[in-house]
C-alpha positions in Angstrom: 0.0 0.0 0.0 1.4 3.4 -1.0 0.3 6.6 0.8 0.2 9.9 -1.2 -0.9 13.3 -0.2 -2.7 15.1 -2.9 -1.6 18.6 -1.8 2.1 17.7 -1.6 4.3 17.8 -4.8 6.1 14.6 -5.5 9.7 15.5 -5.7 12.3 12.8 -6.7 13.4 12.7 -3.0 9.9 12.1 -1.8 9.2 9.5 -4.5 12.3 7.6 -3.5 11.3 7.8 0.2 7.8 6.4 -0.7 9.3 3.6 -2.7 11.7 2.8 0.1 8.9 2.7 2.6 6.9 0.3 0.4 9.9 -2.0 -0.1 10.3 -2.1 3.7 6.6 -3.1 4.1 5.7 -0.1 6.2 2.0 0.5 6.9 0.1 3.5 5.7 0.1 5.1 9.2 3.8 4.6 9.6 4.4 6.1 6.1 2.4 9.2 7.1 4.3 9.6 10.3 7.7 9.4 8.5 6.6 11.9 5.8 5.5 14.2 8.6 8.8 13.8 10.4 10.8 14.6 7.3 8.5 17.6 6.5 9.1 19.0 10.1 12.8 18.4 9.8 13.0 20.3 6.5 11.0 23.2 8.0 13.5 23.2 10.9 16.4 23.2 8.5 15.0 25.7 6.2 16.3 23.7 3.2 15.8 20.2 1.6 16.4 17.4 4.1 18.8 15.6 1.8 21.2 18.5 2.3 21.4 17.8 6.1 24.6 16.9 7.8 25.1 14.7 10.8 25.5 17.9 12.8 22.1 19.1 11.6 20.4 15.9 12.6 22.0 16.0 16.0 20.9 19.7 16.4 17.4 18.7 15.5 17.3 15.9 18.0 18.5 18.3 20.7 15.8 20.7 19.6 13.2 18.1 19.9 14.4 17.0 23.4 14.5 20.6 24.6 10.9 21.3 23.4 9.5 18.3 25.2 9.3 15.7 22.5 9.3 12.2 23.9 11.9 9.6 23.3 9.6 7.4 21.2 8.9 10.3 18.8 12.6 11.2 18.6 13.4 7.6 17.8 10.7 7.5 15.1 12.0 10.8 13.7 15.5 9.3 13.4 14.1 6.3 11.5 
């Protein structure tokens, strides 16, 4: 099952992410969560998520922790 959002453009990066999630057998709800996490990360960065460095990812994790995001959500975001 593939999950698409009608209002979001399908960029090559997003298409690859969706294909990867389908290959991994992720359910629709998990796919939606992962897309949301990537969208939030991109908003935090202010640029495309595929341009992120390890330092950017660590900074985002710290930001999540400091703003009260729970460990399960942080772990899901890292996935």
